[in-house]
PDB file of N, H, CA, C and O in Angstrom:
ATOM      1  N   MET A   1       0.581  -0.927   0.415  1.00  0.00           N
ATOM      2  CA  MET A   1       0.068   0.075   0.047  1.00  0.00           C
ATOM      3  C   MET A   1       0.975   1.317  -0.226  1.00  0.00           C
ATOM      4  O   MET A   1       2.153   1.336   0.128  1.00  0.00           O
ATOM      5  N   LEU A   2       0.461   2.191  -0.773  1.00  0.00           N
ATOM      6  H   LEU A   2      -0.497   2.176  -1.061  1.00  0.00           H
ATOM      7  CA  LEU A   2       1.516   3.582  -1.114  1.00  0.00           C
ATOM      8  C   LEU A   2       1.038   4.310   0.464  1.00  0.00           C
ATOM      9  O   LEU A   2       0.024   4.154   1.145  1.00  0.00           O
ATOM     10  N   THR A   3       2.254   5.142   0.658  1.00  0.00           N
ATOM     11  H   THR A   3       3.077   5.268   0.105  1.00  0.00           H
ATOM     12  CA  THR A   3       1.573   6.256   1.423  1.00  0.00           C
ATOM     13  C   THR A   3       1.043   7.428   0.926  1.00  0.00           C
ATOM     14  O   THR A   3       1.676   8.077   0.094  1.00  0.00           O
ATOM     15  N   PRO A   4       0.006   7.769   1.310  1.00  0.00           N
ATOM     16  CA  PRO A   4      -0.471   8.916   0.730  1.00  0.00           C
ATOM     17  C   PRO A   4       0.508  10.188   0.401  1.00  0.00           C
ATOM     18  O   PRO A   4       1.480  10.237   1.154  1.00  0.00           O
ATOM     19  N   ARG A   5       0.450  11.010  -0.379  1.00  0.00           N
ATOM     20  H   ARG A   5      -0.340  10.970  -0.991  1.00  0.00           H
ATOM     21  CA  ARG A   5       0.903  11.731  -0.876  1.00  0.00           C
ATOM     22  C   ARG A   5       1.340  12.498  -0.125  1.00  0.00           C
ATOM     23  O   ARG A   5       2.438  12.815   0.331  1.00  0.00           O
ATOM     24  N   ALA A   6      -0.395  12.968   0.017  1.00  0.00           N
ATOM     25  H   ALA A   6      -1.287  12.710  -0.354  1.00  0.00           H
ATOM     26  CA  ALA A   6      -0.496  14.554   0.762  1.00  0.00           C
ATOM     27  C   ALA A   6      -0.061  14.567   2.558  1.00  0.00           C
ATOM     28  O   ALA A   6      -0.042  15.479   3.384  1.00  0.00           O
ATOM     29  N   GLU A   7       0.229  13.217   2.639  1.00  0.00           N
ATOM     30  H   GLU A   7       0.214  12.475   1.968  1.00  0.00           H
ATOM     31  CA  GLU A   7       0.745  13.054   4.089  1.00  0.00           C
ATOM     32  C   GLU A   7       2.145  12.643   4.095  1.00  0.00           C
ATOM     33  O   GLU A   7       2.463  12.182   5.191  1.00  0.00           O
ATOM     34  N   ASP A   8       3.071  12.657   3.250  1.00  0.00           N
ATOM     35  H   ASP A   8       2.813  13.032   2.360  1.00  0.00           H
ATOM     36  CA  ASP A   8       4.171  12.042   3.489  1.00  0.00           C
ATOM     37  C   ASP A   8       4.529  11.727   2.058  1.00  0.00           C
ATOM     38  O   ASP A   8       4.271  10.658   1.504  1.00  0.00           O
ATOM     39  N   PHE A   9       5.384  13.149   1.300  1.00  0.00           N
ATOM     40  H   PHE A   9       5.594  14.017   1.750  1.00  0.00           H
ATOM     41  CA  PHE A   9       5.677  13.108   0.400  1.00  0.00           C
ATOM     42  C   PHE A   9       7.317  12.077  -0.579  1.00  0.00           C
ATOM     43  O   PHE A   9       7.504  11.481  -1.639  1.00  0.00           O
ATOM     44  N   PRO A  10       8.117  12.460   0.699  1.00  0.00           N
ATOM     45  CA  PRO A  10       9.326  11.725  -0.003  1.00  0.00           C
ATOM     46  C   PRO A  10       9.346  10.488   0.267  1.00  0.00           C
ATOM     47  O   PRO A  10      10.278   9.761  -0.076  1.00  0.00           O
ATOM     48  N   ARG A  11       7.999   9.958   1.121  1.00  0.00           N
ATOM     49  H   ARG A  11       7.242  10.549   1.400  1.00  0.00           H
ATOM     50  CA  ARG A  11       7.970   8.373   1.567  1.00  0.00           C
ATOM     51  C   ARG A  11       6.850   7.599   0.610  1.00  0.00           C
ATOM     52  O   ARG A  11       6.777   6.381   0.445  1.00  0.00           O
ATOM     53  N   TRP A  12       5.981   8.633   0.014  1.00  0.00           N
ATOM     54  H   TRP A  12       6.040   9.622   0.149  1.00  0.00           H
ATOM     55  CA  TRP A  12       4.999   8.306  -0.893  1.00  0.00           C
ATOM     56  C   TRP A  12       6.156   8.365  -2.360  1.00  0.00           C
ATOM     57  O   TRP A  12       5.625   7.803  -3.318  1.00  0.00           O
ATOM     58  N   HIS A  13       7.012   8.700  -2.559  1.00  0.00           N
ATOM     59  H   HIS A  13       7.444   9.156  -1.781  1.00  0.00           H
ATOM     60  CA  HIS A  13       7.896   8.842  -3.647  1.00  0.00           C
ATOM     61  C   HIS A  13       8.770   7.434  -3.878  1.00  0.00           C
ATOM     62  O   HIS A  13       9.159   6.780  -4.846  1.00  0.00           O
ATOM     63  N   GLN A  14       8.866   7.337  -2.139  1.00  0.00           N
ATOM     64  H   GLN A  14       8.551   7.869  -1.353  1.00  0.00           H
ATOM     65  CA  GLN A  14       9.757   6.515  -2.411  1.00  0.00           C
ATOM     66  C   GLN A  14       9.160   4.810  -2.729  1.00  0.00           C
ATOM     67  O   GLN A  14       9.641   3.762  -3.162  1.00  0.00           O
ATOM     68  N   ASP A  15       8.116   5.194  -2.327  1.00  0.00           N
ATOM     69  H   ASP A  15       7.725   6.045  -1.976  1.00  0.00           H
ATOM     70  CA  ASP A  15       7.222   3.949  -2.458  1.00  0.00           C
ATOM     71  C   ASP A  15       6.606   3.668  -3.749  1.00  0.00           C
ATOM     72  O   ASP A  15       6.141   2.550  -3.971  1.00  0.00           O
ATOM     73  N   VAL A  16       6.566   4.698  -4.707  1.00  0.00           N
ATOM     74  H   VAL A  16       6.945   5.606  -4.526  1.00  0.00           H
ATOM     75  CA  VAL A  16       6.206   4.767  -6.174  1.00  0.00           C
ATOM     76  C   VAL A  16       7.323   4.536  -6.553  1.00  0.00           C
ATOM     77  O   VAL A  16       7.210   3.797  -7.532  1.00  0.00           O
ATOM     78  N   THR A  17       8.749   4.815  -6.272  1.00  0.00           N
ATOM     79  H   THR A  17       8.840   5.415  -5.477  1.00  0.00           H
ATOM     80  CA  THR A  17       9.888   4.189  -7.170  1.00  0.00           C
ATOM     81  C   THR A  17      10.347   2.642  -6.890  1.00  0.00           C
ATOM     82  O   THR A  17      11.023   2.008  -7.700  1.00  0.00           O
ATOM     83  N   ASN A  18       9.776   1.983  -5.315  1.00  0.00           N
ATOM     84  H   ASN A  18       9.227   2.498  -4.656  1.00  0.00           H
ATOM     85  CA  ASN A  18       9.664   1.308  -5.267  1.00  0.00           C
ATOM     86  C   ASN A  18       8.632  -0.200  -6.229  1.00  0.00           C
ATOM     87  O   ASN A  18       8.795  -1.259  -6.835  1.00  0.00           O
ATOM     88  N   GLU A  19       7.696   0.668  -5.799  1.00  0.00           N
ATOM     89  H   GLU A  19       7.564   1.529  -5.307  1.00  0.00           H
ATOM     90  CA  GLU A  19       6.805  -0.378  -6.636  1.00  0.00           C
ATOM     91  C   GLU A  19       6.922  -0.206  -8.123  1.00  0.00           C
ATOM     92  O   GLU A  19       6.657  -1.255  -8.710  1.00  0.00           O
ATOM     93  N   THR A  20       7.241   0.808  -8.922  1.00  0.00           N
ATOM     94  H   THR A  20       7.456   1.660  -8.445  1.00  0.00           H
ATOM     95  CA  THR A  20       7.161   0.768 -10.567  1.00  0.00           C
ATOM     96  C   THR A  20       8.656   0.369 -11.064  1.00  0.00           C
ATOM     97  O   THR A  20       8.877   0.201 -12.263  1.00  0.00           O
ATOM     98  N   GLY A  21       9.779   0.210  -9.976  1.00  0.00           N
ATOM     99  H   GLY A  21       9.599   0.346  -9.002  1.00  0.00           H
ATOM    100  CA  GLY A  21      11.302   0.047 -10.689  1.00  0.00           C
ATOM    101  C   GLY A  21      12.100   1.006 -11.350  1.00  0.00           C
ATOM    102  O   GLY A  21      13.015   0.745 -12.131  1.00  0.00           O
ATOM    103  N   PRO A  22      11.811   1.855 -11.088  1.00  0.00           N
ATOM    104  CA  PRO A  22      12.571   2.690 -12.728  1.00  0.00           C
ATOM    105  C   PRO A  22      14.067   2.853 -11.959  1.00  0.00           C
ATOM    106  O   PRO A  22      15.073   2.909 -12.666  1.00  0.00           O
ATOM    107  N   ALA A  23      14.158   2.912 -10.767  1.00  0.00           N
ATOM    108  H   ALA A  23      13.341   2.866 -10.194  1.00  0.00           H
ATOM    109  CA  ALA A  23      15.214   3.079  -9.652  1.00  0.00           C
ATOM    110  C   ALA A  23      15.061   1.583  -8.815  1.00  0.00           C
ATOM    111  O   ALA A  23      14.123   0.824  -8.571  1.00  0.00           O
ATOM    112  N   ASP A  24      16.932   1.613  -8.439  1.00  0.00           N
ATOM    113  H   ASP A  24      17.694   2.230  -8.637  1.00  0.00           H
ATOM    114  CA  ASP A  24      17.206   0.918  -6.926  1.00  0.00           C
ATOM    115  C   ASP A  24      17.809   1.424  -6.078  1.00  0.00           C
ATOM    116  O   ASP A  24      18.603   2.191  -6.623  1.00  0.00           O
ATOM    117  N   ASN A  25      17.946   1.469  -4.702  1.00  0.00           N
ATOM    118  H   ASN A  25      17.301   0.845  -4.260  1.00  0.00           H
ATOM    119  CA  ASN A  25      18.837   2.024  -4.287  1.00  0.00           C
ATOM    120  C   ASN A  25      20.414   1.079  -4.541  1.00  0.00           C
ATOM    121  O   ASN A  25      20.832  -0.072  -4.670  1.00  0.00           O
ATOM    122  N   GLY A  26      20.876   2.542  -4.495  1.00  0.00           N
ATOM    123  H   GLY A  26      20.536   3.476  -4.390  1.00  0.00           H
ATOM    124  CA  GLY A  26      22.826   2.284  -4.773  1.00  0.00           C
ATOM    125  C   GLY A  26      22.995   1.594  -3.840  1.00  0.00           C
ATOM    126  O   GLY A  26      22.335   1.333  -2.834  1.00  0.00           O
ATOM    127  N   PRO A  27      24.609   1.092  -4.503  1.00  0.00           N
ATOM    128  CA  PRO A  27      25.463   0.753  -2.940  1.00  0.00           C
ATOM    129  C   PRO A  27      25.980   1.630  -1.836  1.00  0.00           C
ATOM    130  O   PRO A  27      26.482   1.158  -0.816  1.00  0.00           O
ATOM    131  N   VAL A  28      25.882   2.574  -2.000  1.00  0.00           N
ATOM    132  H   VAL A  28      25.473   2.958  -2.829  1.00  0.00           H
ATOM    133  CA  VAL A  28      26.503   3.948  -1.265  1.00  0.00           C
ATOM    134  C   VAL A  28      24.654   5.049  -0.537  1.00  0.00           C
ATOM    135  O   VAL A  28      23.737   5.669  -1.075  1.00  0.00           O
ATOM    136  N   ARG A  29      24.946   4.781   0.487  1.00  0.00           N
ATOM    137  H   ARG A  29      25.691   4.277   0.923  1.00  0.00           H
ATOM    138  CA  ARG A  29      23.422   5.356   1.021  1.00  0.00           C
ATOM    139  C   ARG A  29      23.076   6.575   0.364  1.00  0.00           C
ATOM    140  O   ARG A  29      24.085   7.207   0.052  1.00  0.00           O
ATOM    141  N   GLY A  30      21.764   7.249  -0.027  1.00  0.00           N
ATOM    142  H   GLY A  30      20.945   6.735   0.226  1.00  0.00           H
ATOM    143  CA  GLY A  30      21.662   7.971  -0.446  1.00  0.00           C
ATOM    144  C   GLY A  30      21.473   7.720  -1.907  1.00  0.00           C
ATOM    145  O   GLY A  30      20.551   8.464  -2.244  1.00  0.00           O
ATOM    146  N   THR A  31      21.894   7.034  -2.951  1.00  0.00           N
ATOM    147  H   THR A  31      22.643   6.430  -2.678  1.00  0.00           H
ATOM    148  CA  THR A  31      22.505   6.901  -4.011  1.00  0.00           C
ATOM    149  C   THR A  31      21.352   6.327  -4.388  1.00  0.00           C
ATOM    150  O   THR A  31      20.735   5.754  -3.490  1.00  0.00           O
ATOM    151  N   MET A  32      20.613   6.315  -6.110  1.00  0.00           N
ATOM    152  H   MET A  32      21.115   6.780  -6.840  1.00  0.00           H
ATOM    153  CA  MET A  32      19.624   5.633  -6.695  1.00  0.00           C
ATOM    154  C   MET A  32      20.605   4.852  -7.801  1.00  0.00           C
ATOM    155  O   MET A  32      21.515   5.638  -8.066  1.00  0.00           O
ATOM    156  N   VAL A  33      20.760   3.688  -8.501  1.00  0.00           N
ATOM    157  H   VAL A  33      20.021   3.049  -8.286  1.00  0.00           H
ATOM    158  CA  VAL A  33      20.867   3.123  -9.518  1.00  0.00           C
ATOM    159  C   VAL A  33      19.613   3.144 -10.284  1.00  0.00           C
ATOM    160  O   VAL A  33      18.658   2.474  -9.891  1.00  0.00           O
ATOM    161  N   ILE A  34      19.526   4.011 -11.574  1.00  0.00           N
ATOM    162  H   ILE A  34      20.302   4.554 -11.894  1.00  0.00           H
ATOM    163  CA  ILE A  34      18.864   4.157 -12.528  1.00  0.00           C
ATOM    164  C   ILE A  34      19.019   3.289 -13.474  1.00  0.00           C
ATOM    165  O   ILE A  34      20.121   3.053 -13.971  1.00  0.00           O
ATOM    166  N   ARG A  35      17.455   2.465 -13.985  1.00  0.00           N
ATOM    167  H   ARG A  35      16.561   2.657 -13.582  1.00  0.00           H
ATOM    168  CA  ARG A  35      17.068   1.763 -15.093  1.00  0.00           C
ATOM    169  C   ARG A  35      17.262   2.376 -16.028  1.00  0.00           C
ATOM    170  O   ARG A  35      17.345   3.603 -15.968  1.00  0.00           O
ATOM    171  N   PRO A  36      17.387   1.710 -17.138  1.00  0.00           N
ATOM    172  CA  PRO A  36      17.190   2.347 -18.643  1.00  0.00           C
ATOM    173  C   PRO A  36      16.006   2.922 -18.809  1.00  0.00           C
ATOM    174  O   PRO A  36      16.055   3.979 -19.438  1.00  0.00           O
ATOM    175  N   TYR A  37      14.724   2.499 -18.373  1.00  0.00           N
ATOM    176  H   TYR A  37      14.684   1.640 -17.862  1.00  0.00           H
ATOM    177  CA  TYR A  37      13.914   3.174 -18.885  1.00  0.00           C
ATOM    178  C   TYR A  37      12.972   4.483 -17.894  1.00  0.00           C
ATOM    179  O   TYR A  37      12.163   5.345 -18.235  1.00  0.00           O
ATOM    180  N   GLY A  38      13.556   4.093 -16.586  1.00  0.00           N
ATOM    181  H   GLY A  38      14.213   3.392 -16.309  1.00  0.00           H
ATOM    182  CA  GLY A  38      14.048   5.336 -15.261  1.00  0.00           C
ATOM    183  C   GLY A  38      14.685   6.683 -16.271  1.00  0.00           C
ATOM    184  O   GLY A  38      14.270   7.835 -16.398  1.00  0.00           O
ATOM    185  N   TYR A  39      15.638   6.104 -16.781  1.00  0.00           N
ATOM    186  H   TYR A  39      15.975   5.168 -16.678  1.00  0.00           H
ATOM    187  CA  TYR A  39      16.772   7.274 -17.212  1.00  0.00           C
ATOM    188  C   TYR A  39      15.926   7.824 -18.567  1.00  0.00           C
ATOM    189  O   TYR A  39      16.031   9.011 -18.878  1.00  0.00           O
ATOM    190  N   GLY A  40      15.428   7.283 -19.033  1.00  0.00           N
ATOM    191  H   GLY A  40      15.343   6.320 -18.780  1.00  0.00           H
ATOM    192  CA  GLY A  40      14.329   7.781 -20.437  1.00  0.00           C
ATOM    193  C   GLY A  40      13.052   8.854 -19.562  1.00  0.00           C
ATOM    194  O   GLY A  40      12.619   9.963 -19.874  1.00  0.00           O
ATOM    195  N   LEU A  41      12.793   8.127 -18.611  1.00  0.00           N
ATOM    196  H   LEU A  41      13.146   7.227 -18.358  1.00  0.00           H
ATOM    197  CA  LEU A  41      11.645   9.401 -17.768  1.00  0.00           C
ATOM    198  C   LEU A  41      12.309  10.194 -17.495  1.00  0.00           C
ATOM    199  O   LEU A  41      11.869  11.336 -17.630  1.00  0.00           O
ATOM    200  N   ARG A  42      13.749  10.007 -16.956  1.00  0.00           N
ATOM    201  H   ARG A  42      14.105   9.079 -16.846  1.00  0.00           H
ATOM    202  CA  ARG A  42      14.252  11.582 -16.303  1.00  0.00           C
ATOM    203  C   ARG A  42      14.390  12.173 -17.410  1.00  0.00           C
ATOM    204  O   ARG A  42      14.125  13.375 -17.388  1.00  0.00           O
ATOM    205  N   GLU A  43      14.927  11.452 -18.998  1.00  0.00           N
ATOM    206  H   GLU A  43      15.142  10.476 -19.016  1.00  0.00           H
ATOM    207  CA  GLU A  43      15.254  12.629 -20.088  1.00  0.00           C
ATOM    208  C   GLU A  43      14.047  13.098 -20.423  1.00  0.00           C
ATOM    209  O   GLU A  43      14.207  14.300 -20.212  1.00  0.00           O
ATOM    210  N   ARG A  44      13.014  12.977 -20.780  1.00  0.00           N
ATOM    211  H   ARG A  44      12.885  12.001 -20.952  1.00  0.00           H
ATOM    212  CA  ARG A  44      11.810  13.375 -20.982  1.00  0.00           C
ATOM    213  C   ARG A  44      11.170  14.617 -20.243  1.00  0.00           C
ATOM    214  O   ARG A  44      10.945  15.751 -20.664  1.00  0.00           O
ATOM    215  N   THR A  45      10.969  14.091 -19.112  1.00  0.00           N
ATOM    216  H   THR A  45      11.152  13.169 -18.770  1.00  0.00           H
ATOM    217  CA  THR A  45      11.273  15.231 -18.100  1.00  0.00           C
ATOM    218  C   THR A  45      11.694  16.546 -18.132  1.00  0.00           C
ATOM    219  O   THR A  45      11.187  17.667 -18.114  1.00  0.00           O
ATOM    220  N   GLN A  46      13.332  15.788 -18.211  1.00  0.00           N
ATOM    221  H   GLN A  46      13.744  14.877 -18.226  1.00  0.00           H
ATOM    222  CA  GLN A  46      14.538  17.586 -18.333  1.00  0.00           C
ATOM    223  C   GLN A  46      13.866  17.961 -19.696  1.00  0.00           C
ATOM    224  O   GLN A  46      13.775  19.132 -20.066  1.00  0.00           O
ATOM    225  N   ARG A  47      13.430  16.967 -20.373  1.00  0.00           N
ATOM    226  H   ARG A  47      13.503  16.016 -20.073  1.00  0.00           H
ATOM    227  CA  ARG A  47      12.940  17.918 -21.833  1.00  0.00           C
ATOM    228  C   ARG A  47      12.115  18.956 -21.504  1.00  0.00           C
ATOM    229  O   ARG A  47      12.268  20.165 -21.676  1.00  0.00           O
ATOM    230  N   GLU A  48      11.093  18.248 -20.941  1.00  0.00           N
ATOM    231  H   GLU A  48      10.968  17.266 -20.802  1.00  0.00           H
ATOM    232  CA  GLU A  48       9.608  19.004 -21.080  1.00  0.00           C
ATOM    233  C   GLU A  48       9.809  20.493 -20.301  1.00  0.00           C
ATOM    234  O   GLU A  48       9.328  21.570 -20.652  1.00  0.00           O
ATOM    235  N   THR A  49      10.767  20.183 -19.001  1.00  0.00           N
ATOM    236  H   THR A  49      11.157  19.308 -18.715  1.00  0.00           H
ATOM    237  CA  THR A  49      11.129  20.930 -18.247  1.00  0.00           C
ATOM    238  C   THR A  49      11.805  22.367 -18.811  1.00  0.00           C
ATOM    239  O   THR A  49      11.331  23.501 -18.753  1.00  0.00           O
ATOM    240  N   GLY A  50      13.255  21.848 -19.454  1.00  0.00           N
ATOM    241  H   GLY A  50      13.641  20.926 -19.501  1.00  0.00           H
ATOM    242  CA  GLY A  50      13.879  22.582 -19.801  1.00  0.00           C
ATOM    243  C   GLY A  50      13.214  23.604 -20.981  1.00  0.00           C
ATOM    244  O   GLY A  50      13.778  24.676 -21.204  1.00  0.00           O
ATOM    245  N   ALA A  51      11.950  23.211 -21.751  1.00  0.00           N
ATOM    246  H   ALA A  51      11.493  22.340 -21.570  1.00  0.00           H
ATOM    247  CA  ALA A  51      11.321  23.928 -22.801  1.00  0.00           C
ATOM    248  C   ALA A  51      10.389  24.785 -22.034  1.00  0.00           C
ATOM    249  O   ALA A  51      10.320  25.952 -22.421  1.00  0.00           O
ATOM    250  N   ARG A  52       9.462  24.346 -20.751  1.00  0.00           N
ATOM    251  H   ARG A  52       9.518  23.398 -20.436  1.00  0.00           H
ATOM    252  CA  ARG A  52       8.886  25.212 -20.276  1.00  0.00           C
ATOM    253  C   ARG A  52       9.992  26.669 -19.672  1.00  0.00           C
ATOM    254  O   ARG A  52       9.671  27.857 -19.681  1.00  0.00           O
ATOM    255  N   ILE A  53      11.010  26.207 -19.301  1.00  0.00           N
ATOM    256  H   ILE A  53      11.271  25.242 -19.294  1.00  0.00           H
ATOM    257  CA  ILE A  53      11.922  27.352 -18.575  1.00  0.00           C
ATOM    258  C   ILE A  53      12.319  28.454 -19.562  1.00  0.00           C
ATOM    259  O   ILE A  53      12.587  29.628 -19.305  1.00  0.00           O
ATOM    260  N   LYS A  54      12.301  27.866 -20.674  1.00  0.00           N
ATOM    261  H   LYS A  54      12.084  26.912 -20.882  1.00  0.00           H
ATOM    262  CA  LYS A  54      12.806  28.553 -21.942  1.00  0.00           C
ATOM    263  C   LYS A  54      11.693  29.578 -22.084  1.00  0.00           C
ATOM    264  O   LYS A  54      11.675  30.803 -21.974  1.00  0.00           O
ATOM    265  N   ALA A  55      10.727  28.622 -22.379  1.00  0.00           N
ATOM    266  H   ALA A  55      10.741  27.626 -22.469  1.00  0.00           H
ATOM    267  CA  ALA A  55       9.407  29.641 -23.048  1.00  0.00           C
ATOM    268  C   ALA A  55       8.722  30.578 -21.900  1.00  0.00           C
ATOM    269  O   ALA A  55       7.766  31.320 -22.128  1.00  0.00           O
ATOM    270  N   ALA A  56       9.438  30.413 -20.469  1.00  0.00           N
ATOM    271  H   ALA A  56      10.215  29.811 -20.283  1.00  0.00           H
ATOM    272  CA  ALA A  56       9.132  31.132 -19.785  1.00  0.00           C
ATOM    273  C   ALA A  56      10.030  32.373 -19.443  1.00  0.00           C
ATOM    274  O   ALA A  56       9.886  33.162 -18.509  1.00  0.00           O
ATOM    275  N   GLY A  57      10.871  32.359 -20.298  1.00  0.00           N
ATOM    276  H   GLY A  57      10.988  31.718 -21.056  1.00  0.00           H
ATOM    277  CA  GLY A  57      12.037  34.033 -20.354  1.00  0.00           C
ATOM    278  C   GLY A  57      13.435  33.537 -19.673  1.00  0.00           C
ATOM    279  O   GLY A  57      14.464  34.205 -19.777  1.00  0.00           O
ATOM    280  N   ALA A  58      13.375  32.367 -19.004  1.00  0.00           N
ATOM    281  H   ALA A  58      12.540  31.825 -18.920  1.00  0.00           H
ATOM    282  CA  ALA A  58      14.064  32.259 -17.799  1.00  0.00           C
ATOM    283  C   ALA A  58      15.606  31.002 -18.396  1.00  0.00           C
ATOM    284  O   ALA A  58      15.468  30.191 -19.312  1.00  0.00           O
ATOM    285  N   ASP A  59      16.373  31.112 -17.922  1.00  0.00           N
ATOM    286  H   ASP A  59      16.485  31.771 -17.178  1.00  0.00           H
ATOM    287  CA  ASP A  59      17.694  30.281 -18.245  1.00  0.00           C
ATOM    288  C   ASP A  59      17.556  29.010 -17.471  1.00  0.00           C
ATOM    289  O   ASP A  59      17.195  29.237 -16.316  1.00  0.00           O
ATOM    290  N   ASN A  60      17.722  27.806 -17.728  1.00  0.00           N
ATOM    291  H   ASN A  60      18.015  27.622 -18.666  1.00  0.00           H
ATOM    292  CA  ASN A  60      18.433  26.869 -16.902  1.00  0.00           C
ATOM    293  C   ASN A  60      19.522  26.784 -16.625  1.00  0.00           C
ATOM    294  O   ASN A  60      20.476  27.331 -17.179  1.00  0.00           O
ATOM    295  N   ALA A  61      19.518  26.015 -15.641  1.00  0.00           N
ATOM    296  H   ALA A  61      18.744  25.570 -15.191  1.00  0.00           H
ATOM    297  CA  ALA A  61      20.809  26.036 -14.723  1.00  0.00           C
ATOM    298  C   ALA A  61      21.134  24.890 -14.169  1.00  0.00           C
ATOM    299  O   ALA A  61      20.147  24.249 -13.806  1.00  0.00           O
ATOM    300  N   TYR A  62      22.653  24.147 -13.867  1.00  0.00           N
ATOM    301  H   TYR A  62      23.454  24.667 -14.162  1.00  0.00           H
ATOM    302  CA  TYR A  62      23.128  22.952 -13.776  1.00  0.00           C
ATOM    303  C   TYR A  62      23.799  22.980 -12.222  1.00  0.00           C
ATOM    304  O   TYR A  62      24.687  23.811 -12.030  1.00  0.00           O
ATOM    305  N   PHE A  63      23.484  22.285 -11.350  1.00  0.00           N
ATOM    306  H   PHE A  63      22.763  21.610 -11.507  1.00  0.00           H
ATOM    307  CA  PHE A  63      23.989  22.290 -10.120  1.00  0.00           C
ATOM    308  C   PHE A  63      24.503  20.909  -9.514  1.00  0.00           C
ATOM    309  O   PHE A  63      23.759  20.002  -9.140  1.00  0.00           O
ATOM    310  N   PRO A  64      26.088  20.894  -9.472  1.00  0.00           N
ATOM    311  CA  PRO A  64      26.797  19.839  -9.124  1.00  0.00           C
ATOM    312  C   PRO A  64      25.784  19.257  -7.748  1.00  0.00           C
ATOM    313  O   PRO A  64      25.228  19.745  -6.764  1.00  0.00           O
ATOM    314  N   LEU A  65      25.967  17.833  -8.429  1.00  0.00           N
ATOM    315  H   LEU A  65      26.418  17.436  -9.228  1.00  0.00           H
ATOM    316  CA  LEU A  65      25.154  16.862  -6.989  1.00  0.00           C
ATOM    317  C   LEU A  65      26.391  16.761  -6.021  1.00  0.00           C
ATOM    318  O   LEU A  65      27.431  16.399  -6.573  1.00  0.00           O
ATOM    319  N   PHE A  66      26.445  16.972  -4.918  1.00  0.00           N
ATOM    320  H   PHE A  66      25.600  17.266  -4.469  1.00  0.00           H
ATOM    321  CA  PHE A  66      27.184  16.887  -3.613  1.00  0.00           C
ATOM    322  C   PHE A  66      27.085  15.551  -2.701  1.00  0.00           C
ATOM    323  O   PHE A  66      25.979  15.277  -2.234  1.00  0.00           O
ATOM    324  N   ILE A  67      27.942  14.894  -2.487  1.00  0.00           N
ATOM    325  H   ILE A  67      28.840  15.116  -2.866  1.00  0.00           H
ATOM    326  CA  ILE A  67      27.820  13.490  -2.098  1.00  0.00           C
ATOM    327  C   ILE A  67      28.422  13.944  -0.342  1.00  0.00           C
ATOM    328  O   ILE A  67      29.389  14.657  -0.076  1.00  0.00           O
ATOM    329  N   PRO A  68      27.820  13.505   0.279  1.00  0.00           N
ATOM    330  CA  PRO A  68      28.706  13.579   1.613  1.00  0.00           C
ATOM    331  C   PRO A  68      29.649  12.717   1.718  1.00  0.00           C
ATOM    332  O   PRO A  68      29.579  11.931   0.773  1.00  0.00           O
ATOM    333  N   SER A  69      30.672  12.438   2.557  1.00  0.00           N
ATOM    334  H   SER A  69      30.729  13.076   3.324  1.00  0.00           H
ATOM    335  CA  SER A  69      31.822  12.149   2.943  1.00  0.00           C
ATOM    336  C   SER A  69      31.416  11.539   4.534  1.00  0.00           C
ATOM    337  O   SER A  69      31.308  12.239   5.541  1.00  0.00           O
ATOM    338  N   PRO A  70      31.140   9.366   4.423  1.00  0.00           N
ATOM    339  CA  PRO A  70      30.930   8.977   5.385  1.00  0.00           C
ATOM    340  C   PRO A  70      31.659   9.600   7.029  1.00  0.00           C
ATOM    341  O   PRO A  70      32.852   9.303   7.087  1.00  0.00           O
ATOM    342  N   ALA A  71      31.518   9.817   7.383  1.00  0.00           N
ATOM    343  H   ALA A  71      30.549  10.059   7.336  1.00  0.00           H
ATOM    344  CA  ALA A  71      31.752  10.405   8.897  1.00  0.00           C
ATOM    345  C   ALA A  71      32.518   9.194  10.143  1.00  0.00           C
ATOM    346  O   ALA A  71      32.729   9.552  11.302  1.00  0.00           O
TER     347      ALA A  71
END
């Protein structure tokens, strides 16, 4: 059973990811391994979001992902 989205969005997102299988938890805490069809969904989302950003007259930006070192 899925956690209600309005109740706990992060848990709902994890539930959906676990149920649909576009990604698995990675070997390092807090990472994910994205499967090919999951990556395709990511690419489509990126294209469509990028087009909306540009249509609004804004510039898109990319920020690197920082992974904390284990303590």
